[in-house]
C-alpha positions, 0 to 999 in steps of 0.5 A: 112668612112662607106659611101660606097666608096670602094663598089662604085669603086669595081663596077665601076672597074667591069663595065670598065673590063666587057667593055674590059678585057684587062684594068689593074686596079692598087689599092693603100692603106695603107698596113693594108687595102690591104687584106680588098679590097680583101674581098671586091672584092671577096664580090662585084665583085667575077668574077673579078681576083685580085692580092695582092702584096706579101710582099717578094719583090722578089715575087713581082717582078714576080707578076708585069708582070702578067696579072691580071685585078687588082692589089692591093698594098700599097703605102710603095710597091709603093715607094721601087718598084718604079724603076719596077712599073713606067714602067708598063702602067695601064689603071686606078690607084686608091689611096685609102687614098689618103691625104698620097700623100699630101706632094708633096716633099716627095719620096712617092709623086714622086714615086706615080706621075710616075705611069703610068696611062690612068685614075686616081682616088682618095679616100679619107675620109678626108675633101677637106676643110682641106687645099687648097695646099692638094687638089691642090696635090691630083687633080694634080694626076688626072689632073696636073694643074688643080687647083692652090693656087692662085684660090679662094675657089668659082672656086676651088669649081666650077673645083671639082663638075664635077669630085667629087663624095662626099657622106654624112651621110645624103645620106648614113644614114638619119635616124641618128640624126645630131652631137651635140657637146658639151665640158663636164669639168671634174676634176679628183679626188682621185688616179688618180688626185695624180698620175697625179700631181706626173707625172707632177712634175717628169717630171718638175723637170727633168730640163735638159730634159725639153730641150729634144723635144722628152722627152717633146712629151713622158710627154705629151702622159704620162699625156694624158694616165693618163687622159684617164684611170689610169692603177694603180689605175684603175680610170677614171673621163671620163670612169664615165662620158661616164658611166653617159651618157649611164645610162641616155641614157638607161633609156630613151630607147635612142640609142648611136653610 
């Protein structure tokens, strides 16, 4: 996050439209980011006409065929409006947070893949090393069959190199120090420890619920919340440790992110 991917895409789209204003570009993003994309277009390419697909489906249907150079919609809207949207030819389709289509058997993936497009770009902040299968699925949207899971990591890297633009913290903010991971063991005390123990025993004594997967997940979530901050006693060993770290950094005039 924060590496300038959105701005790069917006400026590139503006270049495309400067060369041929008849192009139609579709940006698919998580619903919560649709208006942020519009805000960034207003900031970096204010001359580009942008339509944000409305929530109401009837209004969206009327908007499908309006000649906006850039349309911003959500993954959920593509899935629900699949029948109409897959009929529209786009010059460019951009997927933001593209890891959302990593499941090739999902209805969302199938709807996205049916979008008619001359070009496709994908944006993701998720490291591509996470899973070769995910990388294959994402690149299939760009060029079907370009990669497969039988390929070696070196072969995959070589094929991705010409089509992948990757920015790192070192390129964007070289003044920041390297990230150092450090595991700090903490032991809860006082009322926070007491409440954790009591809550754990309550769930443990509920023998019938121990066979309910949903209950087990809820119990784990509750215990994690108490570990972070006990809202009854207002105690938190993690917060105390953080305050100590920040206090030491402040005394040394160090900067903290």
